[in-house]
C-alpha positions as CSV (number, residue, x, y, z in Angstrom):
1,M,91.9,31.4,63.9
2,G,94.8,33.2,62.7
3,E,95.0,36.2,60.2
4,Q,92.1,38.2,60.8
5,R,92.4,40.4,57.3
6,V,91.0,38.0,55.4
7,S,87.6,38.2,53.1
8,I,86.1,35.6,51.1
9,V,86.7,35.1,47.4
10,K,84.0,36.7,45.3
11,S,85.9,37.0,41.8
12,Q,87.8,34.6,39.5
13,D,90.0,37.4,38.8
14,Q,90.6,37.6,43.4
15,M,91.1,33.9,43.2
16,Q,93.7,34.1,40.6
17,Q,96.0,36.7,42.2
18,F,95.5,35.0,45.6
19,V,96.3,31.8,44.1
20,K,99.2,33.5,42.0
21,S,100.8,34.9,45.4
22,L,100.4,31.2,47.0
23,L,102.0,29.5,44.8
24,D,105.2,32.5,45.2
25,D,104.8,32.0,48.8
26,V,105.1,28.1,48.3
27,K,108.7,29.5,46.1
28,A,109.8,31.8,48.5
29,L,109.3,29.5,51.4
30,E,111.6,26.7,48.9
31,Y,114.5,29.4,48.2
32,M,114.5,30.3,52.1
33,I,114.8,26.3,52.7
34,D,117.4,25.3,50.3
35,N,119.3,28.6,51.3
36,D,119.4,28.3,55.0
37,W,117.9,31.1,55.9
38,F,115.9,29.7,59.1
39,E,116.9,30.5,62.8
40,K,119.3,28.6,64.0
41,D,120.8,26.9,67.6
42,I,117.6,27.7,69.7
43,V,114.3,26.0,70.2
44,R,111.5,27.5,71.5
45,I,108.2,26.5,72.7
46,G,104.9,28.2,72.6
47,A,101.3,27.4,73.5
48,E,97.7,28.8,72.8
49,Q,94.5,28.5,75.2
50,E,91.4,28.7,74.5
51,M,88.5,28.6,77.1
52,V,85.1,28.7,77.6
53,L,82.7,31.3,79.2
54,V,79.5,30.0,81.6
55,D,76.9,32.0,83.0
56,Q,77.8,31.5,87.1
57,K,74.7,31.0,87.9
58,T,73.2,28.5,85.5
59,F,77.0,27.2,84.2
60,K,75.7,27.5,80.8
61,P,77.4,28.8,77.3
62,A,77.5,32.8,78.4
63,C,77.9,35.0,75.1
64,I,80.1,38.2,76.4
65,N,83.2,37.4,74.8
66,M,83.0,41.2,73.0
67,E,81.8,42.6,76.1
68,A,84.7,41.3,78.0
69,L,87.0,42.6,75.6
70,K,85.8,45.6,75.6
71,H,87.5,46.1,79.3
72,M,91.0,44.2,78.6
73,E,91.5,46.1,75.3
74,E,95.3,46.6,76.7
75,W,95.7,43.2,76.9
76,P,96.7,42.1,73.4
77,W,97.4,38.7,74.3
78,V,93.4,37.9,74.8
79,E,91.7,37.5,71.0
80,T,88.1,36.2,69.8
81,E,87.7,32.7,69.3
82,L,84.6,31.5,66.7
83,A,81.7,31.5,69.0
84,K,80.6,34.5,71.6
85,F,81.2,32.4,74.4
86,N,84.5,31.9,73.7
87,L,88.5,33.5,73.6
88,E,91.5,32.4,73.1
89,I,95.3,33.2,75.3
90,N,98.2,33.6,73.2
91,L,101.1,33.1,75.4
92,E,104.4,34.2,75.1
93,P,107.2,31.9,73.4
94,R,110.1,31.1,75.3
95,E,112.8,28.9,75.1
96,F,112.4,25.9,75.7
97,S,115.2,24.7,78.8
98,A,115.1,25.7,82.7
99,N,112.0,27.2,83.8
100,A,110.0,27.2,80.4
101,L,107.4,24.6,81.4
102,R,107.0,26.1,85.3
103,D,107.1,29.7,83.5
104,L,104.5,28.6,80.8
105,E,101.5,27.2,83.8
106,D,102.5,30.7,86.1
107,E,101.9,32.3,82.7
108,C,98.8,30.7,81.5
109,T,97.3,30.7,85.4
110,G,97.8,34.4,85.6
111,K,96.2,35.6,82.7
112,L,93.1,33.5,83.1
113,E,92.9,34.9,86.2
114,K,93.0,38.3,85.2
115,I,90.1,37.7,82.5
116,E,88.2,35.9,85.4
117,H,88.4,38.9,87.0
118,V,87.2,41.0,84.0
119,I,84.6,38.6,83.2
120,N,82.7,37.8,86.6
121,K,81.5,41.4,86.8
122,L,79.7,40.2,83.9
123,G,78.2,37.2,86.0
124,A,80.2,35.0,84.1
125,T,83.4,32.4,84.9
126,I,85.7,30.5,82.7
127,V,85.7,26.4,82.0
128,L,88.8,24.6,80.9
129,T,87.3,21.4,79.2
130,G,87.3,20.3,75.5
131,I,83.7,20.1,75.1
132,L,81.7,22.3,77.2
133,P,78.5,19.7,79.3
134,T,75.9,22.1,79.5
135,L,76.5,23.5,75.2
136,R,73.0,23.1,73.7
137,K,72.7,22.8,70.4
138,F,71.1,25.9,69.8
139,D,73.9,27.5,71.3
140,L,75.7,26.7,68.0
141,D,73.0,29.3,66.1
142,M,74.6,31.5,63.8
143,N,73.7,34.5,66.0
144,N,76.7,33.6,68.5
145,L,79.0,33.9,65.8
146,T,81.3,36.5,67.0
147,P,80.8,39.7,65.1
148,K,84.2,39.6,63.0
149,Q,84.9,39.8,59.2
150,R,86.8,37.0,59.3
151,Y,84.5,34.1,60.9
152,F,81.9,35.6,58.6
153,A,83.6,35.2,55.4
154,L,85.1,31.7,56.9
155,M,81.2,30.6,57.7
156,E,80.5,31.5,54.1
157,A,83.0,30.4,52.5
158,I,82.9,27.0,54.1
159,N,79.1,26.9,53.4
160,Q,80.0,27.4,49.8
161,Q,81.6,24.8,49.3
162,L,79.2,22.2,51.4
163,V,77.7,19.4,48.8
164,G,74.6,18.1,50.7
165,N,71.9,20.0,52.5
166,S,73.4,20.3,56.2
167,Y,76.8,19.2,57.9
168,E,75.7,15.3,59.7
169,L,77.2,14.4,63.0
170,N,76.9,10.9,63.7
171,L,79.0,9.8,66.8
172,V,78.6,6.4,68.8
173,G,80.1,6.2,72.2
174,I,77.7,4.5,75.4
175,D,75.1,7.2,73.7
176,E,74.7,8.0,70.3
177,L,74.4,11.2,68.5
178,L,72.8,11.5,65.0
179,I,72.2,14.9,63.9
180,K,71.8,17.8,60.9
181,H,73.3,21.5,61.8
182,D,72.9,24.3,59.2
183,S,75.8,25.7,59.6
184,P,79.6,25.3,60.5
185,L,79.4,27.2,63.4
186,I,79.0,23.6,65.4
187,E,83.4,23.2,65.3
188,A,83.0,26.2,68.3
189,V,81.8,23.2,70.6
190,N,85.5,22.5,70.6
191,T,88.1,24.2,72.6
192,S,91.6,23.2,73.1
193,F,95.4,23.8,74.5
194,Q,97.4,23.8,71.3
195,V,101.4,23.6,71.9
196,H,103.9,24.7,69.9
197,L,107.6,23.6,69.2
198,Q,110.4,25.3,67.1
199,V,111.8,23.2,64.5
200,H,114.7,23.3,62.5
201,P,114.2,22.5,58.7
202,S,116.8,20.2,58.6
203,E,114.6,18.1,61.4
204,F,111.4,19.0,60.4
205,V,110.9,15.9,58.4
206,S,111.4,13.3,61.1
207,M,110.0,16.0,64.2
208,Y,106.8,15.9,62.4
209,N,106.5,12.4,61.7
210,L,107.5,11.7,65.8
211,S,104.3,14.3,66.2
212,Q,102.0,11.9,64.0
213,A,103.1,9.0,66.2
214,L,102.9,10.6,69.6
215,A,99.9,12.1,68.9
216,A,97.6,9.1,69.6
217,P,99.1,8.2,73.3
218,V,99.4,11.7,74.3
219,M,95.8,12.3,73.5
220,A,94.9,9.0,75.2
221,M,96.6,10.0,78.8
222,G,95.0,13.9,78.2
223,A,91.3,13.3,76.4
224,N,88.7,15.6,78.0
225,S,86.0,16.1,75.2
226,P,83.8,12.8,76.2
227,I,80.2,14.7,76.6
228,V,78.4,16.5,73.0
229,F,74.7,17.7,74.2
230,G,74.4,15.4,77.2
231,R,75.3,12.4,75.4
232,R,78.3,10.1,76.2
233,L,80.9,9.7,73.3
234,W,84.5,9.0,72.5
235,H,86.2,9.8,75.4
236,E,88.0,12.7,72.8
237,S,84.9,14.0,70.9
238,R,86.9,16.8,69.8
239,I,88.5,14.7,66.9
240,A,85.1,13.8,65.4
241,M,82.9,16.9,65.9
242,F,85.9,18.7,64.9
243,Q,86.2,16.6,61.4
244,Q,82.6,16.5,60.9
245,A,81.9,20.0,61.9
246,L,83.8,21.2,58.7
247,D,82.9,18.3,56.6
248,T,81.8,19.1,53.6
249,R,81.2,16.2,51.9
250,T,78.3,14.0,51.0
251,S,77.9,10.3,50.0
252,H,77.9,9.6,46.5
253,D,77.4,5.5,44.8
254,H,81.2,5.7,43.7
255,M,84.3,5.2,44.9
256,R,86.1,8.8,44.6
257,E,88.2,9.7,47.7
258,R,87.6,13.2,49.1
259,S,89.6,14.5,51.9
260,A,88.2,16.5,54.8
261,R,89.8,19.7,55.5
262,V,90.2,19.0,58.9
263,N,92.5,15.5,59.0
264,F,95.4,13.8,60.2
265,G,97.2,13.3,57.0
266,R,97.7,10.5,54.4
267,Q,100.9,9.3,54.8
268,W,104.6,9.5,56.3
269,L,106.4,13.1,55.3
270,D,109.4,12.1,53.4
271,K,111.3,15.1,52.4
272,S,110.6,18.2,53.2
273,I,107.5,20.9,54.7
274,L,106.7,22.0,51.5
275,E,105.1,18.3,50.8
276,I,102.3,19.5,53.4
277,Y,101.8,22.8,51.7
278,R,102.1,21.6,48.4
279,E,99.4,18.9,49.0
280,D,97.1,21.2,51.2
281,I,97.2,23.0,47.8
282,V,96.1,20.8,45.5
283,R,93.4,18.9,47.6
284,F,91.9,21.8,49.5
285,R,90.3,25.1,46.9
286,V,91.3,28.4,48.7
287,L,88.8,29.2,51.1
288,L,89.6,32.9,52.3
289,S,91.9,35.3,50.5
290,G,93.8,38.2,52.4
291,D,94.8,41.3,52.0
292,V,97.8,40.5,50.5
293,Q,100.4,43.6,49.0
294,E,103.4,42.0,49.3
295,D,105.2,40.3,46.5
296,A,107.4,37.0,48.8
297,L,109.6,36.3,45.4
298,A,110.6,40.5,45.5
299,L,111.6,40.5,48.9
300,I,113.2,37.4,48.8
301,S,115.6,38.6,45.9
302,T,115.9,41.8,48.2
303,G,117.5,39.9,50.9
304,Q,114.0,40.5,53.2
305,V,112.5,37.7,54.7
306,P,108.6,38.1,53.8
307,K,105.7,37.4,55.9
308,L,103.9,34.3,53.5
309,R,100.7,35.5,54.2
310,S,98.8,33.9,51.2
311,L,100.1,30.6,52.5
312,Q,99.9,31.7,56.1
313,V,95.8,32.3,55.4
314,H,95.0,29.1,53.0
315,N,97.1,26.7,56.4
316,S,94.6,28.3,58.2
317,T,91.9,26.6,56.6
318,V,93.0,23.2,56.3
319,Y,93.1,21.9,59.6
320,R,95.9,19.0,60.2
321,W,95.9,17.7,64.4
322,N,99.5,18.3,63.9
323,R,100.1,21.5,61.5
324,P,103.1,23.4,60.5
325,C,103.7,26.9,61.1
326,Y,106.1,29.5,59.7
327,G,107.0,32.7,61.7
328,I,109.1,35.6,62.2
329,S,111.4,35.5,65.1
330,D,112.0,38.5,67.2
331,N,115.2,38.7,65.7
332,G,114.1,39.1,61.8
333,K,114.9,35.5,61.1
334,P,112.5,33.1,60.2
335,H,111.7,30.2,61.5
336,L,109.1,26.4,61.8
337,R,107.0,25.1,64.4
338,I,104.4,22.2,64.5
339,E,101.7,23.4,65.9
340,N,100.1,20.1,68.2
341,R,96.7,20.3,68.0
342,V,95.5,17.3,69.4
343,L,95.9,18.5,73.2
344,P,92.0,19.3,74.9
345,S,91.6,22.5,77.5
346,G,91.5,21.6,80.7
347,P,90.7,20.1,82.9
348,T,93.1,22.1,84.6
349,V,96.3,24.2,84.0
350,L,98.4,21.8,85.3
351,D,97.3,19.1,83.7
352,E,97.4,21.0,80.7
353,V,101.2,22.0,81.1
354,A,101.9,18.1,82.0
355,N,100.2,16.8,78.8
356,A,102.4,19.2,77.2
357,A,106.0,18.3,79.2
358,L,104.5,14.6,77.9
359,W,104.8,15.5,73.7
360,L,107.5,18.0,74.0
361,G,109.6,15.6,75.9
362,C,108.9,12.7,74.0
363,M,109.7,14.7,70.8
364,V,113.0,16.0,71.8
365,Q,114.8,12.0,73.4
366,M,113.0,9.9,70.7
367,H,114.4,12.1,67.9
368,D,117.6,11.8,69.4
369,D,116.8,8.0,70.8
370,V,114.7,6.6,67.6
371,G,115.7,8.6,64.6
372,D,113.5,7.9,62.3
373,I,110.3,6.8,63.2
374,R,109.5,5.0,59.9
375,N,111.3,2.3,60.4
376,K,110.1,1.3,63.9
377,I,105.8,1.7,62.7
378,G,103.7,2.1,59.8
379,F,101.6,4.7,58.8
380,E,98.3,2.6,59.2
381,D,99.0,1.9,62.1
382,V,99.6,4.9,63.7
383,Y,96.8,6.2,61.6
384,D,94.8,3.0,63.6
385,N,95.8,4.5,66.9
386,F,95.5,8.0,66.7
387,G,91.5,6.7,66.1
388,K,91.1,4.1,68.8
389,A,92.7,6.9,70.9
390,A,89.9,9.6,70.3
391,K,87.2,6.7,70.8
392,F,88.6,5.0,73.7
393,G,91.2,7.4,75.5
394,I,93.2,6.2,78.7
395,D,91.2,2.9,78.3
396,S,93.2,2.8,74.3
397,K,95.2,-0.4,73.0
398,F,97.4,0.3,70.6
399,T,100.0,-1.4,68.0
400,W,103.0,0.1,68.8
401,M,106.8,-0.1,67.4
402,F,108.2,-3.3,66.2
403,D,103.9,-4.2,66.0
404,Q,104.2,-4.2,69.7
405,K,100.4,-4.4,71.2
406,I,100.1,-2.3,74.4
407,P,97.9,-0.4,76.0
408,V,98.4,3.2,76.5
409,V,98.8,3.1,80.1
410,E,101.5,0.5,80.3
411,L,102.7,2.0,77.1
412,A,103.2,5.8,79.3
413,L,104.7,3.8,82.5
414,K,107.4,1.9,81.1
415,E,108.3,4.0,77.8
416,L,106.5,7.4,77.3
417,I,107.2,8.7,81.1
418,P,110.8,7.7,81.1
419,R,111.5,9.0,77.8
420,A,109.8,12.3,78.3
421,R,112.2,13.0,81.9
422,K,115.1,11.9,79.4
423,G,113.8,14.3,76.6
424,L,113.0,16.9,79.3
425,E,116.8,16.2,80.9
426,M,118.2,16.6,77.4
427,R,117.0,20.5,77.1
428,N,118.0,21.1,80.7
429,V,114.8,21.5,82.0
430,H,114.6,22.0,86.4
431,P,114.7,19.0,87.8
432,D,111.6,20.2,89.7
433,S,109.0,21.0,86.4
434,I,110.3,17.5,85.5
435,S,108.9,16.3,88.7
436,R,106.5,18.5,89.1
437,Y,104.8,17.4,85.3
438,M,105.3,14.0,84.6
439,D,104.6,12.9,88.4
440,V,100.8,14.0,87.2
441,I,101.3,12.0,84.3
442,E,102.9,8.8,85.8
443,E,100.2,9.4,88.9
444,R,97.4,9.3,86.1
445,A,98.4,6.0,84.8
446,T,99.0,4.5,87.7
447,E,95.5,6.2,89.1
448,H,94.0,5.4,85.6
449,M,92.2,8.8,85.6
450,N,92.1,11.3,83.7
451,G,89.4,14.2,82.8
452,A,87.1,11.9,79.9
453,R,87.4,9.3,82.5
454,W,86.3,11.4,85.2
455,A,83.6,12.9,83.3
456,L,82.1,9.4,81.9
457,R,81.6,8.7,85.7
458,S,80.6,11.7,87.4
459,Y,77.8,12.4,84.8
460,T,76.8,8.1,84.8
461,K,76.5,8.7,88.3
462,L,74.5,11.9,88.7
463,K,72.2,10.8,85.6
464,K,70.9,7.7,87.7
465,E,70.1,10.6,90.7
466,T,68.5,13.5,88.9
467,T,67.0,15.4,85.2
468,E,69.5,15.1,82.3
469,D,69.7,19.1,82.7
470,E,70.7,18.8,86.8
471,A,73.3,16.4,86.0
472,L,75.2,18.4,83.5
473,T,74.8,21.5,85.9
474,V,76.1,19.8,88.6
475,L,79.1,18.7,86.7
476,T,79.7,21.5,84.5
477,Y,80.1,23.2,88.5
478,A,82.5,20.8,89.8
479,M,84.7,21.5,86.9
480,C,84.8,25.0,87.3
481,V,85.4,24.7,91.2
482,N,88.2,21.6,90.6
483,E,89.8,23.5,88.0
484,K,90.1,26.9,90.1
485,S,91.9,24.8,93.1
486,G,94.5,23.7,90.9
487,I,94.6,20.2,91.7
488,P,94.6,18.0,89.0
489,V,92.1,15.9,87.5
490,H,93.4,12.0,88.7
491,K,92.5,13.7,92.6
492,W,89.3,14.4,91.7
493,K,86.4,13.7,93.4
494,M,83.3,12.3,92.1
495,P,80.7,15.4,92.6
496,E,77.4,15.1,94.3
497,L,74.0,16.6,93.8
498,K,74.1,19.0,97.1
499,D,77.7,20.4,95.9
500,L,75.9,23.2,93.9
501,K,73.6,25.0,96.3
502,E,71.3,26.4,93.4
503,Y,70.0,24.7,91.0
504,R,68.3,27.1,88.4
505,P,66.0,25.3,85.6
506,S,63.4,28.0,85.0
507,G,65.4,29.1,81.8
508,L,65.2,25.9,80.7
509,K,63.8,25.1,76.6
510,V,61.6,22.3,75.9
511,S,64.4,20.7,73.8
512,E,66.5,20.6,77.2
513,F,64.1,18.7,79.0
514,M,62.2,16.5,76.6
515,T,62.1,13.0,75.8
516,T,63.8,12.0,72.9
517,D,63.5,8.2,73.1
518,L,60.0,7.7,71.7
519,F,57.6,5.0,70.9
520,T,55.4,5.8,68.3
521,V,52.8,4.5,65.9
522,Q,51.8,4.8,62.2
523,K,48.1,5.5,61.9
524,D,47.5,2.0,59.7
525,D,48.6,0.2,62.9
526,I,46.0,-2.0,65.0
527,L,45.2,-0.7,68.3
528,D,46.1,-3.5,69.9
529,L,49.8,-3.6,68.8
530,V,49.1,0.3,70.7
531,I,47.8,-1.3,74.0
532,D,50.0,-3.6,74.1
533,M,53.1,-0.8,73.4
534,M,51.8,1.2,76.4
535,D,51.7,-1.5,79.1
536,W,54.8,-2.7,78.3
537,R,56.5,0.4,78.5
538,K,54.1,1.7,81.0
539,I,53.6,4.8,79.1
540,R,49.9,7.4,78.8
541,Y,50.6,8.6,75.4
542,T,51.9,7.2,71.8
543,P,52.3,9.9,69.3
544,V,51.2,8.8,65.8
545,E,54.0,9.5,62.8
546,D,53.4,9.3,59.6
547,K,57.3,7.4,57.4
548,E,58.8,10.8,57.1
549,G,58.4,11.5,60.8
550,K,55.7,13.7,60.9
551,L,53.5,14.0,63.3
552,V,49.5,13.0,62.4
553,G,48.2,12.2,65.7
554,L,48.7,11.1,69.4
555,I,47.1,8.7,71.5
556,T,46.2,8.9,75.0
557,L,45.4,6.0,77.9
558,R,42.4,8.1,77.6
559,H,41.9,7.3,74.4
560,V,42.1,3.7,75.0
561,L,40.0,3.7,78.1
562,R,36.7,5.5,76.1
563,H,37.4,3.0,73.2
564,M,37.2,-0.3,75.4
565,L,34.3,1.4,76.9
566,K,32.5,1.3,74.0
567,L,33.3,-2.4,72.9
568,R,31.5,-2.9,76.6
569,S,28.5,-2.1,75.1
570,H,28.6,-4.0,71.7
571,D,26.4,-7.3,71.0
572,P,28.9,-9.8,72.0
573,G,27.9,-11.6,69.3
574,L,29.2,-9.5,66.9
575,E,32.5,-10.1,65.1
576,P,34.2,-7.0,66.9
577,E,35.5,-4.5,63.9
578,I,39.5,-4.3,63.3
579,T,40.7,-0.9,65.0
580,T,43.8,1.0,63.5
581,A,45.8,3.8,65.4
582,K,43.8,6.2,62.9
583,D,40.7,5.8,64.3
584,I,41.0,6.6,68.4
585,M,43.8,9.1,68.0
586,N,43.7,13.0,68.3
587,S,44.9,14.2,64.7
588,K,45.2,17.8,65.8
589,P,46.8,17.3,69.3
590,F,48.5,20.8,70.9
591,T,52.2,21.0,70.1
592,I,55.3,23.0,70.9
593,D,58.6,23.9,69.0
594,P,61.6,22.5,70.7
595,N,62.7,26.7,71.2
596,A,60.0,27.5,73.6
597,T,60.3,27.3,77.4
598,I,59.5,25.7,80.0
599,H,57.3,27.8,81.2
600,E,55.3,28.3,78.1
601,A,55.4,24.7,78.1
602,M,53.8,24.3,81.4
603,S,50.9,27.3,80.5
604,I,49.7,25.1,77.2
605,M,49.4,22.1,79.8
606,R,47.8,23.7,82.3
607,T,45.4,26.2,80.2
608,N,44.1,23.1,77.8
609,N,44.1,20.4,80.9
610,I,46.4,18.2,78.8
611,G,49.6,16.3,80.3
612,C,51.6,15.7,77.4
613,L,53.5,18.0,74.3
614,P,54.9,16.6,71.1
615,V,57.8,18.6,70.5
616,V,57.4,19.4,66.6
617,K,60.1,21.1,64.2
618,N,58.6,22.1,61.0
619,G,56.4,18.9,61.4
620,E,58.7,16.4,62.2
621,L,58.0,14.7,66.0
622,I,61.5,15.2,67.5
623,G,60.3,14.9,71.3
624,I,57.9,14.4,73.8
625,I,56.9,16.3,77.4
626,T,54.6,14.6,79.7
627,E,53.3,16.2,83.3
628,M,56.1,13.2,84.6
629,D,58.8,15.3,83.5
630,F,57.4,18.2,85.4
631,L,57.3,16.3,88.7
632,R,60.6,15.4,88.3
633,I,62.0,18.8,87.9
634,A,59.6,19.6,90.8
635,G,60.6,16.8,92.6
636,R,64.6,17.4,92.7
637,L,63.5,21.5,93.6
638,I,61.6,20.1,96.8
639,E,64.5,17.9,97.1
640,R,66.6,20.8,97.4
641,L,64.4,22.7,99.5
642,E,64.0,20.3,102.0
643,G,68.1,19.7,102.1
């Protein structure tokens, strides 16, 4: 999350002072670039590993990061993230050559094992995944925000920019997700493996543009975020979830363009890294201010290298998928980096480093061989490829250089993998390391299998065999086991329900097992429609709602039978009156809140001898639970006991 010593802008004077410092930082950076202050003749790589903490028994989010950190105070390389169920590792920057990639993998694995040892004692374990399958919408409640000033300030600042009344998420894949959320904390669904490449200012433009072109194929090959809240969506749903979670815009009846703070960019970089910083300043208002005490221009005038803290604070609140970064090396010299943010966390550390190796190798080789990528492919095609990769992952088909139409798997096998191998050779990376990581990508392409495709196939299979919650739990358990084995994802077997020895649904909330695909009527609908609907859909309960989706009643099969018996006693010579839903419905049915537990639901139904509970939030009908839902859960538990 970047610089921690920040606060929300609370006064006009504070805003003006920070903006002045921000503009001075840009001028200082321009001076350092023009006068060649930057580190030369060395290329370093680095990475940040984000992870999810889950309960060892339920495999649901474990909100223990602050408690865990108390046991890791001597480890400066582990940090908090936005939500209490996340942590992040900062891996050491190292010269890009020889054993750099294998050392990166070993360091990451070793640090994860150390964290695992600590959190196991707290009843938790680690999952490496772009989006945790068992994550639920209520896990993104503000109560689960990591209690640090920066995060509170960021949430408040983004909320102040919100034009509408809520944040809206709308994704369509195999399933559909269309929901509102009351805070930008929903961004915390995303975890990534962010890779850094040090670049000299003179090469930054061409390298950054290359990174933009490579974003789509690299992401497609490594996609690992297909399931959100039990819905099968995009192969790399992080892309849409991140943008929409922090999108403060709303729809209008005009065509004015407004940029999202999470974005890919609008055009090629032309002359300098400064174009990005300047655009982000003019397009996006300052959200946070830092405790800035340095005068960058004054330091420059005395030959000292400034930290450019104001620029770094603002840069940390604009989320480009390829982000420019400024830093100061241990030798005191400034440097520039490209931070690749498109790669998801997981499925294994080996998979992650293989993804990084593909990107890094292609960056080196294509910079040497292709040169200015702008002469080979249009930005519009690069942008379009990025959207396709997020949606379809390894199944994507791109427009590549010279208007070539090519599936990403074919592109990887014929061009990108050979280029990456050559690029890694050019950096004198050890042959064993090149084979280790490029073989993973090549086998992944040959098998047509990455993390997203494995998860989609596995979840679809499990859903046909059991309840949604158990399917998600078994899937997450399989991810944990396979990740710790170190076997790359293309070799993973499809999970079986029996793999998880013990499944515990008792702590479930109503929102986790209610039916949301509802068949409803309105109170003035004729009873004939109700009867046919219940017959056609084989349902015993029909909620009655108004035009705004508010629950106004409930019709049960018993209500229908009673009415039919009354009709039999009427004079057959009389024309029967038209009966509507309101004539027979229960206008005050028992209901339940989505945050109630399964025990509470069972108690209400048992005490009141009813077989159905509409699920209502603020008067709005959002789901329904019936005795059949409990029978399915009970049936699965009996099967497990007998097994």
